ZAPA-72907 format. One line per 10 residues: number of its first residue (from 1); their letters; for each residue x, y, z of N, C-alpha, C. Coordinates in nm, 2 decimals, decimal comma. Example, Ala and Ser with C-alpha at 12.3 -4.5 7.8 and 13.67 -1.06 7.14 Angstrom:
BEGIN
1) AS) 1,32/-0,57/0,78/1,23/-0,45/0,78/1,32/-0,33/0,78  1,28/-0,22/0,71/1,37/-0,11/0,71/1,29/0,00/0,79
END
This chain:
BEGIN
1) MAGKFELYKD) 1,91/7,58/-7,22/1,84/7,56/-7,12/1,74/7,48/-7,17  1,75/7,36/-7,02/1,67/7,24/-7,02/1,55/7,23/-7,00  1,48/7,13/-7,07/1,32/7,13/-7,02/1,26/7,08/-6,94  1,12/7,16/-6,88/1,09/7,11/-6,78/0,97/7,06/-6,76  0,93/6,96/-6,71/0,81/6,88/-6,62/0,75/7,00/-6,53  0,62/7,05/-6,56/0,55/7,16/-6,52/0,37/7,03/-6,43  0,40/7,04/-6,25/0,32/6,93/-6,22/0,21/7,05/-6,14  0,06/7,01/-6,19/0,02/7,10/-6,16/-0,17/7,10/-6,15  -0,24/7,14/-6,05/-0,35/7,10/-6,09/-0,50/7,16/-6,17  -0,53/7,12/-6,23/-0,71/7,19/-6,33/-0,79/7,25/-6,26
11) KAGEFRFRLK) -0,87/7,29/-6,31/-0,98/7,38/-6,26/-1,09/7,26/-6,20  -1,07/7,16/-6,24/-1,16/7,04/-6,21/-1,06/6,95/-6,14  -0,99/7,00/-6,07/-0,93/6,93/-5,91/-0,86/6,79/-5,97  -0,77/6,80/-6,07/-0,74/6,63/-6,16/-0,57/6,70/-6,13  -0,49/6,60/-6,11/-0,37/6,66/-6,17/-0,29/6,66/-6,30  -0,23/6,70/-6,33/-0,20/6,74/-6,49/-0,03/6,77/-6,45  0,03/6,69/-6,62/0,20/6,78/-6,64/0,17/6,80/-6,75  0,28/6,91/-6,77/0,33/6,92/-6,94/0,50/6,97/-6,94  0,55/6,88/-7,03/0,65/6,87/-7,09/0,66/7,05/-7,13  0,76/7,13/-7,10/0,80/7,22/-7,19/0,98/7,24/-7,22
21) AGNGENILAS) 0,96/7,28/-7,33/1,12/7,31/-7,36/1,19/7,44/-7,30  1,33/7,40/-7,33/1,44/7,50/-7,27/1,36/7,65/-7,30  1,29/7,63/-7,45/1,21/7,83/-7,46/1,15/7,85/-7,35  1,04/7,71/-7,33/0,89/7,70/-7,29/0,81/7,69/-7,33  0,84/7,67/-7,43/0,71/7,62/-7,52/0,68/7,50/-7,51  0,50/7,47/-7,44/0,49/7,37/-7,44/0,48/7,25/-7,54  0,53/7,09/-7,53/0,57/7,02/-7,59/0,54/6,91/-7,60  0,46/6,89/-7,50/0,35/6,76/-7,44/0,33/6,76/-7,36  0,19/6,75/-7,35/0,05/6,72/-7,22/0,01/6,61/-7,19  -0,04/6,66/-7,08/-0,11/6,48/-7,03/-0,24/6,49/-7,00
31) EGYNDKSGAE) -0,26/6,35/-6,96/-0,42/6,34/-6,90/-0,47/6,40/-6,80  -0,57/6,40/-6,76/-0,56/6,46/-6,61/-0,54/6,31/-6,56  -0,52/6,33/-6,41/-0,48/6,25/-6,26/-0,58/6,23/-6,16  -0,63/6,16/-6,07/-0,71/6,15/-5,98/-0,64/6,21/-5,91  -0,51/6,16/-5,89/-0,42/6,20/-5,74/-0,26/6,20/-5,82  -0,15/6,28/-5,72/-0,03/6,31/-5,77/0,04/6,23/-5,78  0,00/6,11/-5,71/0,09/5,97/-5,73/0,10/5,94/-5,91  0,01/5,93/-5,93/-0,10/5,91/-6,15/0,02/5,96/-6,21  0,02/6,13/-6,16/0,08/6,24/-6,23/0,23/6,19/-6,27  0,22/6,15/-6,13/0,42/6,08/-6,13/0,46/6,06/-6,20
41) NGIASVRKNA) 0,36/5,90/-6,19/0,42/5,76/-6,26/0,42/5,81/-6,38  0,33/5,89/-6,45/0,28/5,94/-6,62/0,43/6,06/-6,63  0,48/6,12/-6,55/0,64/6,19/-6,56/0,73/6,03/-6,55  0,76/5,99/-6,50/0,85/5,88/-6,52/0,81/5,80/-6,60  0,72/5,78/-6,67/0,65/5,74/-6,80/0,71/5,81/-6,85  0,69/5,90/-6,96/0,74/5,99/-7,04/0,89/5,99/-7,01  0,91/5,96/-6,94/1,10/6,06/-6,89/1,15/5,87/-7,00  1,13/5,75/-6,95/1,13/5,64/-6,98/1,09/5,58/-7,11  1,01/5,65/-7,18/0,94/5,59/-7,30/1,00/5,70/-7,39  1,01/5,85/-7,35/1,01/5,92/-7,50/1,13/5,95/-7,53
51) PDDARYERKE) 1,29/5,89/-7,53/1,36/5,79/-7,61/1,33/5,73/-7,80  1,26/5,62/-7,74/1,21/5,50/-7,80/1,10/5,54/-7,93  1,16/5,63/-8,05/1,07/5,68/-8,16/0,95/5,56/-8,19  0,96/5,49/-8,19/0,87/5,34/-8,19/0,71/5,36/-8,08  0,75/5,47/-7,96/0,66/5,50/-7,89/0,57/5,58/-7,89  0,61/5,64/-8,07/0,52/5,74/-8,11/0,42/5,74/-8,19  0,34/5,78/-8,19/0,21/5,78/-8,32/0,14/5,91/-8,35  0,18/5,90/-8,48/0,18/6,01/-8,59/0,04/6,04/-8,56  0,01/6,17/-8,61/-0,17/6,18/-8,65/-0,19/6,29/-8,71  -0,26/6,27/-8,84/-0,34/6,35/-8,90/-0,49/6,36/-8,92
61) GANGKHHFNL) -0,49/6,50/-8,82/-0,65/6,51/-8,80/-0,67/6,59/-9,00  -0,82/6,54/-8,93/-0,95/6,57/-9,04/-0,89/6,70/-9,14  -0,87/6,82/-9,06/-0,83/6,95/-9,06/-0,65/6,89/-9,15  -0,59/6,83/-9,20/-0,48/6,86/-9,21/-0,35/6,91/-9,15  -0,37/6,90/-9,03/-0,29/6,95/-8,94/-0,18/6,79/-8,91  -0,11/6,84/-8,75/-0,05/6,71/-8,73/-0,02/6,67/-8,53  -0,07/6,59/-8,54/-0,01/6,59/-8,38/0,03/6,46/-8,34  0,11/6,41/-8,21/0,05/6,28/-8,18/0,08/6,25/-8,06  0,10/6,18/-8,07/0,10/6,09/-7,90/0,24/6,02/-7,82  0,24/6,02/-7,72/0,35/5,94/-7,70/0,28/5,83/-7,60
71) KAANHQVIGS) 0,35/5,66/-7,64/0,27/5,56/-7,54/0,38/5,48/-7,47  0,33/5,46/-7,41/0,42/5,36/-7,29/0,37/5,20/-7,36  0,49/5,09/-7,32/0,48/4,97/-7,32/0,33/4,94/-7,36  0,24/4,92/-7,27/0,15/4,89/-7,29/0,01/4,95/-7,42  0,06/5,02/-7,48/0,00/5,14/-7,56/-0,14/5,21/-7,53  -0,10/5,26/-7,35/-0,11/5,35/-7,29/-0,15/5,49/-7,37  -0,11/5,60/-7,38/-0,14/5,76/-7,41/-0,05/5,79/-7,29  0,06/5,78/-7,28/0,14/5,92/-7,17/0,10/5,99/-7,12  0,12/6,14/-7,27/0,16/6,27/-7,33/0,11/6,25/-7,49  0,01/6,42/-7,50/-0,06/6,45/-7,61/0,08/6,56/-7,72
81) SQMYESASGM) 0,06/6,62/-7,80/0,14/6,74/-7,79/0,02/6,85/-7,90  0,09/6,95/-7,89/-0,04/7,08/-7,94/-0,02/7,00/-8,11  -0,12/7,10/-8,19/-0,16/7,06/-8,33/-0,04/7,14/-8,42  0,10/7,11/-8,52/0,12/7,11/-8,59/0,09/7,17/-8,75  0,11/7,27/-8,82/0,08/7,27/-8,97/0,13/7,20/-9,03  0,28/7,11/-9,01/0,33/7,04/-9,13/0,36/6,90/-9,06  0,37/6,79/-9,15/0,43/6,71/-9,06/0,57/6,72/-9,02  0,69/6,80/-9,05/0,79/6,87/-9,05/0,80/6,93/-8,90  0,70/7,01/-8,84/0,65/7,05/-8,76/0,67/6,97/-8,70  0,62/6,81/-8,73/0,57/6,72/-8,58/0,64/6,64/-8,59
91) EGGIESVKNN) 0,76/6,69/-8,65/0,90/6,56/-8,63/0,94/6,65/-8,54  1,01/6,82/-8,55/1,02/6,85/-8,55/0,95/6,89/-8,33  0,85/6,85/-8,31/0,80/6,83/-8,15/0,85/6,70/-8,13  0,81/6,60/-8,15/0,88/6,44/-8,09/1,06/6,50/-8,06  1,14/6,54/-8,20/1,27/6,55/-8,16/1,26/6,67/-8,06  1,21/6,69/-8,00/1,24/6,84/-7,89/1,23/6,75/-7,79  1,10/6,64/-7,79/1,06/6,56/-7,62/1,15/6,47/-7,59  1,20/6,41/-7,74/1,28/6,28/-7,70/1,44/6,38/-7,67  1,45/6,53/-7,71/1,59/6,57/-7,61/1,55/6,59/-7,47  1,41/6,67/-7,44/1,45/6,74/-7,33/1,37/6,63/-7,20
101) APDATLDDQT) 1,29/6,55/-7,30/1,23/6,44/-7,14/1,26/6,39/-7,02  1,36/6,37/-7,12/1,50/6,23/-6,97/1,58/6,33/-6,87  1,62/6,46/-6,89/1,67/6,43/-6,83/1,58/6,63/-6,74  1,49/6,62/-6,79/1,40/6,77/-6,76/1,40/6,72/-6,59  1,40/6,92/-6,54/1,40/6,87/-6,38/1,24/6,91/-6,41  1,17/6,92/-6,26/1,01/6,93/-6,19/0,97/6,99/-6,16  0,90/7,11/-6,19/0,89/7,23/-6,13/0,71/7,18/-6,07  0,70/7,12/-5,96/0,62/7,11/-5,83/0,49/7,21/-5,79  0,44/7,23/-5,91/0,31/7,38/-5,88/0,21/7,32/-5,81  0,19/7,22/-5,72/0,07/7,19/-5,66/0,08/7,21/-5,47
111) G) 0,17/7,25/-5,47/0,24/7,33/-5,35/0,08/7,30/-5,26
END
């Protein structure tokens, strides 16, 4: 099953998206956008930048857990991962984003 982007409005009224893997697990989440077009542009940017390994910023928190940010060419963060227990788990998350994002469907829940 292919991945999908979910576009939704949060409780504060901001537009956000998350990328889910084929198994339904969240693998990337966006920041909040004031308007829907900003979030749609963010999704397009994830699709474009996801295959490029150089766009991933790998990080380790003070608690020893690992996470990553996907950045656009202008170095702006366009999506962030969950926390992973290990570096190998984080690398698996990056591979999942690379594999799912380019062809992921869009589930627009903003109706």
